[in-house]
C-alpha positions in Angstrom: 234.3 62.3 296.0 231.7 61.8 298.7 232.3 64.0 301.7 230.8 64.0 305.3 231.9 67.6 305.8 229.5 70.6 305.6 228.9 72.1 302.2 229.1 75.9 301.7 225.4 76.3 302.8 226.1 74.4 306.0 224.4 71.2 305.0 225.7 67.7 305.9 223.6 65.7 303.4 220.0 66.6 304.2 220.9 68.1 307.7 222.1 71.5 308.8 221.3 74.9 307.2 220.1 78.1 309.0 216.4 78.1 310.0 216.2 81.4 311.9 213.8 84.3 312.4 214.5 87.3 310.2 215.7 89.3 313.2 218.7 86.9 313.7 219.7 87.0 310.0 222.2 89.9 310.2 224.0 88.2 313.2 224.5 84.9 311.5 225.2 86.4 308.1 228.0 88.5 309.4 229.6 85.4 311.0 228.9 83.3 307.9 230.6 85.8 305.6 233.7 86.2 307.7 234.4 83.0 309.7 236.5 81.1 307.1 238.6 84.0 306.0 239.3 84.9 309.7 240.2 81.3 310.6 242.5 81.0 307.6 244.3 84.3 308.4 247.9 83.3 309.5 247.9 85.9 312.4 244.6 84.5 313.7 245.9 80.9 313.4 249.2 81.8 315.1 247.4 83.4 318.1 244.9 80.5 318.3 247.7 77.9 318.3 249.8 79.8 320.8 246.9 80.0 323.3 246.1 76.4 322.8 249.7 75.5 323.7 250.5 78.0 326.5 247.1 78.5 328.1 245.1 75.3 327.4 248.1 72.9 327.7 247.9 71.3 324.2 248.8 68.9 322.8 246.9 66.6 325.1 248.5 63.1 325.5 247.3 60.1 323.6 247.7 57.5 326.4 247.8 53.7 325.9 245.5 52.3 328.5 247.2 49.1 329.4 245.0 47.6 332.0 241.8 48.5 330.0 243.4 47.0 326.9 244.2 43.8 328.8 240.6 43.5 330.2 239.0 43.9 326.7 241.7 42.2 324.7 242.2 45.0 322.2 244.4 48.1 322.0 242.8 51.0 323.6 244.2 54.6 323.5 242.7 57.5 325.4 242.8 61.0 324.0 243.3 63.0 327.2 241.0 66.1 326.7 240.4 65.9 330.5 243.8 67.3 331.0 242.9 70.6 329.1 242.6 73.8 331.2 239.1 73.8 332.7 238.8 70.1 332.6 237.3 69.3 329.2 237.5 69.8 325.4 235.1 72.8 325.6 237.9 75.4 325.9 239.3 74.6 322.4 236.1 76.1 321.0 235.8 79.1 323.4 239.4 80.1 322.7 238.6 80.2 319.0 235.3 82.0 319.3 236.6 84.7 321.6 239.3 85.4 319.1 236.6 85.5 316.4 234.5 87.9 318.4 237.4 90.2 318.8 238.1 90.3 315.1 234.4 91.1 314.5 234.6 93.9 317.0 232.3 92.4 319.6 232.7 93.5 323.2 229.9 91.5 324.9 229.7 87.7 325.0 226.7 85.4 325.7 226.6 81.7 326.1 224.3 78.8 327.2 225.2 76.0 329.4 223.8 72.8 330.8 226.4 70.9 332.9 228.3 74.2 333.3 231.5 73.1 331.6 230.8 75.3 328.5 229.8 78.2 330.8 233.1 77.8 332.7 235.1 77.7 329.5 233.4 80.8 328.2 233.7 82.7 331.4 237.4 81.7 331.4 238.2 83.1 328.0 236.1 86.3 328.7 238.3 86.8 331.9 241.4 86.2 329.8 240.4 88.8 327.3 238.6 91.3 329.6 235.3 91.0 327.9 231.8 91.1 329.6 230.3 87.6 329.9 226.6 86.6 330.5 225.8 82.9 330.8 222.2 81.5 330.6 221.6 78.4 332.6 218.4 76.6 333.5 217.3 77.0 337.1 217.3 73.3 337.6 221.0 73.0 336.2 222.0 75.8 338.4 220.9 73.8 341.4 222.6 70.5 340.4 225.8 72.0 339.1 226.6 74.5 342.0 230.4 74.2 341.8 230.5 75.2 338.1 228.1 78.2 338.9 230.6 79.3 341.6 233.4 79.0 339.1 231.6 81.2 336.5 230.9 83.9 339.1 234.6 83.8 340.3 235.7 84.3 336.8 233.5 87.4 336.6 230.6 86.1 334.6 226.9 86.9 335.2 224.8 83.8 335.4 221.2 84.3 334.4 218.6 81.6 335.3 216.2 80.3 332.6 212.9 80.1 334.4 210.7 78.8 331.6 209.8 75.3 330.2 211.9 72.5 331.8 214.4 75.0 333.1 217.3 73.1 331.6 219.7 73.4 328.6 217.0 73.9 325.9 215.5 76.8 327.8 218.8 78.4 328.5 219.5 78.3 324.8 216.2 79.9 324.0 217.0 82.8 326.5 220.5 83.3 324.9 218.9 83.5 321.4 216.4 86.1 322.7 219.3 88.1 324.1 221.2 88.0 320.8 218.2 89.2 318.8 217.9 92.2 321.2 221.7 93.0 321.1 222.8 92.3 317.5 225.6 94.9 317.1 227.9 94.4 320.1 227.3 90.8 321.1 228.7 87.5 320.0 226.9 84.3 321.0 229.4 81.5 321.8 227.5 78.3 321.1 229.1 75.4 322.9 228.4 72.5 320.6 228.2 71.6 316.9 224.5 72.8 316.9 222.6 75.9 315.9 222.3 77.7 312.6 225.1 77.6 309.9 228.0 78.5 310.4 228.1 77.3 314.0 228.2 73.5 313.5 231.0 73.9 310.9 232.9 76.6 312.9 232.8 74.7 316.2 233.9 71.4 314.5 236.8 73.2 312.9 238.0 74.7 316.3 237.6 71.2 317.9 239.4 69.5 314.9 242.7 70.1 316.8 241.8 66.8 318.6 241.9 64.6 315.5 244.8 66.6 314.1 246.9 65.6 317.1 245.6 62.0 317.1 247.0 61.6 313.6 250.6 62.3 314.5 250.5 60.8 317.9 249.2 57.5 316.6 251.8 57.6 313.9 254.5 57.9 316.6 253.0 55.0 318.7 251.6 52.6 316.1 253.4 53.6 312.9 250.1 54.6 311.2 247.9 57.7 311.4 244.7 55.6 311.2 243.1 53.9 314.1 240.6 51.0 313.4 237.9 52.8 315.5 237.2 56.3 317.0 234.9 56.4 319.9 233.3 59.5 321.4 230.1 60.3 323.5 227.6 62.5 321.7 225.1 65.0 323.2 225.2 68.0 320.8 228.4 66.4 319.7 231.4 68.8 319.7 234.0 66.4 321.3 232.8 63.8 318.8 233.1 66.1 315.8 236.6 67.1 316.9 237.6 63.4 317.2 236.2 62.4 313.9 237.0 65.6 311.9 240.2 64.5 310.0 238.9 61.0 309.5 235.3 61.7 308.3 236.1 60.9 304.6 238.4 58.0 305.4 236.0 55.1 305.5 238.8 52.7 306.5 238.4 54.3 310.0 235.3 53.2 312.0 233.3 55.9 313.7 231.4 55.0 316.8 229.1 57.5 318.5 227.7 56.8 322.0 224.5 58.3 323.2 222.8 58.4 326.5 219.9 55.9 326.7 219.0 57.3 330.2 216.8 54.7 332.0 216.5 52.8 328.7 215.8 53.7 325.1 212.1 52.8 325.4 211.7 54.0 329.1 210.3 57.5 328.2 213.4 58.8 330.1 216.2 58.9 327.5 218.3 61.1 325.3 219.1 58.6 322.5 218.4 60.9 319.7 219.5 58.6 316.9 217.2 55.8 318.1 214.2 58.0 319.0 214.6 61.2 316.9 212.8 62.3 313.8 213.8 65.0 311.3 213.0 68.4 312.7 214.3 71.9 313.4 215.8 72.9 316.8 217.8 76.0 317.5 218.2 77.0 313.9 219.2 73.8 312.2 217.5 70.8 310.6 218.5 67.7 312.3 217.3 64.7 314.2 215.5 65.4 317.4 213.2 63.8 319.9 209.6 65.0 319.4 206.0 64.1 319.9 203.7 63.1 317.0 202.6 66.7 316.6 206.1 68.1 316.6 206.5 69.3 320.2 210.1 68.7 321.5 210.2 65.8 324.0 212.1 66.4 327.3 215.4 64.3 327.2 216.7 62.6 330.3 220.2 61.4 331.1 222.1 61.2 334.5 224.7 63.2 332.7 223.8 66.9 332.3 226.0 67.3 329.2 224.2 64.6 327.2 220.8 65.7 328.2 219.8 67.4 324.9 216.8 66.5 322.7 218.7 66.8 319.4 222.0 66.1 317.9 224.4 68.2 315.7 223.6 67.9 312.0 227.1 66.3 311.3 226.1 63.4 313.5 222.6 63.1 312.1 224.1 62.7 308.7 226.7 60.1 310.0 223.8 58.2 311.5 221.5 58.4 308.5 224.2 57.4 306.0 225.5 54.6 308.1 229.0 56.1 308.2 228.8 56.2 312.0 227.7 53.4 314.3 225.5 54.7 317.1 225.3 52.8 320.4 223.0 53.8 323.3 224.2 53.3 326.8 222.0 53.5 330.0 222.7 55.5 333.1 223.6 52.3 335.0 226.1 51.1 332.3 227.8 54.5 332.2 228.2 54.8 335.9 229.6 51.3 336.2 232.0 52.0 333.4 233.1 55.2 335.0 233.9 53.4 338.3 235.7 50.7 336.3 238.0 53.2 334.4 238.8 55.0 337.7 239.9 51.6 339.4 241.8 50.3 336.3 243.5 53.5 335.1 243.5 55.9 337.9 241.5 58.4 335.8 238.0 59.4 337.0 236.1 60.4 333.8 233.2 62.8 333.4 229.9 60.9 333.3 229.5 62.0 329.7 232.7 60.2 328.8 231.9 57.2 331.0 229.1 56.4 328.4 231.9 55.8 325.8 233.7 53.3 328.0 230.6 51.2 328.4 230.5 50.1 324.7 232.9 47.1 325.3 229.9 45.1 326.6 228.1 45.9 323.4 230.8 45.5 320.8 233.7 43.1 320.5 237.0 44.2 319.0 239.9 42.1 317.6 243.1 41.9 319.6 245.1 44.0 317.1 242.4 46.6 316.6 243.5 50.2 317.6 240.6 51.9 319.4 240.9 55.6 320.3 238.4 56.9 322.8 238.1 60.6 323.4 238.3 61.1 327.2 236.4 64.3 326.8 236.4 65.6 330.4 237.3 64.8 333.9 234.9 63.7 336.6 235.4 66.4 339.3 232.2 68.2 338.3 230.3 64.8 338.7 231.7 63.6 342.1 228.5 64.3 343.9 226.5 62.2 341.3 229.1 59.5 341.7 229.0 59.7 345.5 225.1 59.6 345.6 225.0 56.7 343.0 227.5 54.4 344.5 227.0 55.5 348.2 230.8 56.3 348.4 
């Protein structure tokens, strides 16, 4: 049977793998050899599930958005990841990885962050477990995401600025990888998305798969079937999307829609629409689609949303695009911002700007009245209030 899951070498079709310097091999190999057996251990699973329930606040509701459904004449359900502790889906993965790090005997955690949500989620679980935490963040992102920087510091993390290159997420990732090479024995690198060398894309997807696991039984309760007609999620690196699609990947009766950031327009030169603009290449240890110049230099991405501002996409999503299993739609800054405001006024929920991109698809794609469309509301808009204020002159 054809599968869209990773194989045992970490490939999704032609994408994935581990393209790493020799000095990183021991770190990733230790993880690769142990991650599945640790995750399948009943004691690990029990601790993970307990923390998701009592600390994160799972299960998150599957909410029927009545006014939104009425506006677009179809059945729209929102998976409320914005109600997780820390305000987004990111914490599902950091809880899993901090438990993994403890099992492997690591007592120092590093992470990279762009919008700051993954940094906050990492700092949160390190505080919970009493483990040292260092977060690398681009100097530009530190300036534009000040509240999240303050949160990380309050939680006891050290925030180290990345001063090279474009001083954003890509450069923070480079700094974190350098740190990991220099500290292979005691340090675990918590990657925040379904990117990086194998086993990270698969491991992060498995931790986030709790999202689709819940959708299945929640939809059964509400609609009498586990299967929606469509699943919709925004994609930067793609962890919230991977979690939304996970249990449905091989069920081709369920449509998969991935929403990317077109920035100022796909052809404007200021975009992060990797599927439309990307070519096969290698970034941060995996073979995937990424935006690059003719001679293979990585192109600077742009999006009003710091969380979608990444030049590549996780290998799972590259494969979904290449095989046609996923439908990819690119949404501009303007469309996303208007959609965010609309959802706020119609449903009383202010979404993160990343998620707002997903709500903008209804002007691009029409659904039938009896279609069941599940949108992953991956994060809340508190962190983006200043951007909303500036944009709409609120």
